[in-house]
C-alpha positions as CSV (number, residue, x, y, z in Angstrom):
1,L,-194.6,82.1,-67.4
2,I,-191.1,82.6,-68.7
3,L,-189.8,79.7,-66.6
4,W,-192.3,77.3,-68.2
5,F,-190.9,78.0,-71.7
6,F,-187.3,78.5,-70.7
7,P,-184.9,76.4,-72.9
8,W,-183.6,74.3,-69.9
9,N,-181.2,72.2,-72.1
10,A,-179.2,75.4,-72.6
11,M,-178.4,75.2,-68.8
12,R,-176.7,71.8,-69.1
13,P,-173.1,73.2,-69.7
14,Y,-173.5,75.6,-66.8
15,I,-174.8,72.9,-64.4
16,S,-172.1,70.5,-65.5
17,R,-169.4,73.1,-64.8
18,K,-170.8,74.0,-61.4
19,V,-171.2,70.4,-60.3
20,S,-167.7,69.5,-61.6
21,E,-166.2,72.5,-59.7
22,A,-168.1,71.5,-56.5
23,T,-167.1,67.8,-56.6
24,G,-163.7,67.9,-58.3
25,R,-165.1,65.3,-60.8
26,D,-166.3,65.3,-64.3
27,F,-170.1,65.7,-64.5
28,A,-172.4,65.8,-67.5
29,I,-176.1,65.7,-68.5
30,N,-175.9,64.0,-71.9
31,G,-179.6,63.9,-72.5
32,D,-182.6,66.2,-72.1
33,L,-183.0,68.4,-69.0
34,R,-186.6,69.3,-68.2
35,V,-188.0,71.5,-65.4
36,R,-191.5,72.2,-64.3
37,P,-191.4,75.3,-62.1
38,S,-193.4,75.5,-58.9
39,F,-192.8,75.7,-55.1
40,H,-191.7,72.1,-55.5
41,P,-190.1,72.2,-58.9
42,F,-189.9,68.9,-60.8
43,I,-186.6,68.3,-62.5
44,S,-185.9,65.5,-65.0
45,A,-182.7,64.6,-66.8
46,D,-181.4,61.8,-69.0
47,G,-177.9,60.5,-69.4
48,V,-176.4,61.9,-66.1
49,V,-172.8,60.9,-65.5
50,L,-170.5,61.6,-62.5
51,G,-166.8,60.8,-62.9
52,N,-165.0,58.6,-60.4
53,A,-162.0,59.2,-58.1
54,P,-158.7,59.2,-60.1
55,W,-157.5,56.0,-58.4
56,S,-160.6,53.9,-59.4
57,K,-160.5,51.4,-62.2
58,D,-164.0,52.5,-63.2
59,R,-164.2,55.8,-65.2
60,N,-167.6,56.8,-63.7
61,M,-168.9,56.7,-60.2
62,A,-172.4,57.1,-61.4
63,D,-174.1,56.6,-64.8
64,V,-177.8,57.3,-64.6
65,G,-180.1,56.6,-67.5
66,H,-182.9,58.8,-66.1
67,V,-183.4,60.7,-62.9
68,D,-186.3,62.9,-61.8
69,F,-186.9,64.6,-58.5
70,R,-188.7,67.5,-56.8
71,I,-187.0,70.1,-54.6
72,D,-188.6,71.8,-51.6
73,L,-187.6,75.4,-52.5
74,L,-188.3,76.9,-49.1
75,S,-185.8,74.5,-47.4
76,A,-183.3,75.1,-50.2
77,L,-183.3,78.8,-49.4
78,R,-182.1,77.8,-45.9
79,R,-179.4,75.6,-47.5
80,Q,-181.2,72.4,-46.4
81,W,-181.9,70.2,-49.4
82,I,-185.1,68.3,-49.1
83,L,-186.2,66.1,-52.0
84,P,-189.8,65.0,-51.6
85,D,-189.3,62.5,-54.4
86,L,-186.3,61.0,-56.1
87,N,-186.6,58.5,-59.0
88,L,-183.7,56.7,-60.6
89,Q,-183.9,54.4,-63.6
90,N,-181.1,52.5,-65.3
91,A,-178.5,53.7,-62.8
92,R,-175.1,52.2,-62.4
93,V,-173.3,53.3,-59.2
94,V,-169.8,52.3,-58.1
95,L,-169.1,52.9,-54.4
96,E,-165.6,51.9,-53.3
97,K,-162.6,52.5,-51.1
98,N,-159.0,52.3,-52.1
99,A,-156.3,50.3,-50.3
100,D,-155.8,53.4,-48.0
101,G,-159.4,53.4,-47.0
102,I,-160.3,56.5,-48.9
103,A,-163.9,56.4,-50.2
104,N,-164.8,57.6,-53.7
105,W,-168.0,59.2,-52.3
106,N,-165.9,61.6,-50.1
107,F,-165.6,64.7,-52.3
108,T,-164.3,67.0,-49.5
109,Q,-160.8,65.5,-49.4
110,Q,-160.1,67.2,-52.7
111,R,-161.3,70.6,-51.5
112,D,-160.2,70.6,-47.8
113,E,-163.7,71.6,-46.7
114,Q,-166.0,70.3,-44.1
115,P,-168.6,67.9,-45.5
116,S,-172.0,69.3,-46.1
117,N,-175.2,67.7,-45.0
118,P,-176.6,65.2,-47.6
119,P,-180.0,65.9,-49.0
120,V,-183.1,64.5,-47.2
121,I,-184.9,62.1,-49.5
122,R,-188.5,61.5,-48.4
123,A,-189.5,59.0,-51.1
124,L,-187.1,57.0,-53.3
125,Y,-187.9,54.8,-56.3
126,I,-185.3,52.8,-58.1
127,A,-185.7,50.7,-61.2
128,Q,-183.4,48.5,-63.2
129,S,-180.3,49.7,-61.4
130,A,-177.1,48.3,-60.0
131,I,-174.7,49.2,-57.2
132,T,-171.1,47.9,-57.0
133,Y,-169.3,48.1,-53.7
134,R,-165.6,47.4,-53.3
135,D,-163.4,47.7,-50.3
136,P,-160.0,46.0,-50.4
137,T,-159.4,46.6,-46.7
138,I,-162.1,44.1,-45.8
139,K,-161.8,42.1,-49.0
140,T,-165.3,43.0,-50.3
141,D,-166.3,43.1,-54.0
142,L,-170.1,43.1,-54.3
143,R,-172.6,43.8,-57.1
144,L,-176.3,44.3,-56.3
145,S,-179.2,44.7,-58.6
146,V,-181.6,47.3,-57.1
147,N,-185.3,47.7,-57.8
148,S,-188.1,49.3,-55.8
149,A,-190.8,46.8,-54.8
150,D,-194.1,47.0,-56.7
151,S,-196.0,47.1,-53.4
152,A,-195.6,49.0,-50.1
153,G,-194.5,47.4,-46.8
154,A,-196.8,46.8,-43.8
155,D,-196.2,50.4,-42.6
156,G,-197.0,51.9,-46.0
157,E,-193.4,52.6,-46.9
158,R,-192.1,51.4,-50.3
159,M,-189.5,48.6,-50.1
160,V,-186.4,48.1,-52.1
161,N,-185.3,44.7,-53.5
162,L,-181.6,43.8,-53.5
163,D,-180.2,40.8,-55.4
164,G,-176.6,40.1,-56.0
165,G,-173.3,38.6,-55.0
166,R,-169.6,38.9,-55.7
167,S,-168.8,40.8,-58.8
């Protein structure tokens, strides 16, 4: 019962500090943080920002207006992150490599550690979002508008619509 009424916004500085330490990048939750406790807790946050690599011309690698997701707690106890649902709205993500081929999504180079397994995302919904991808080694500079389709595909899985071109 205490978890239902816990002031989750008070955890934002702690979470920001831990994510910043783990990634070597600035991280912040600038809006509300809400949690509904259960065996698959529902977490929702507004104004989530992740800083970019120091060599990037963009300050942030990710700027997400709203994110919500559920976590499978039993798998998390085994250090396997399974997200049954992940929803992103108004997200701006910059994925890029520098002239030496170093990717901004590789956080382990700053910590000299082995990369961890990425989370398993079972269902993804994206609305009003954009992804920029740059790679000077292959002369690529691309900006995509990303939205989940309103209807599911033939196999019942939700589709994602991409629209874009050179940025």
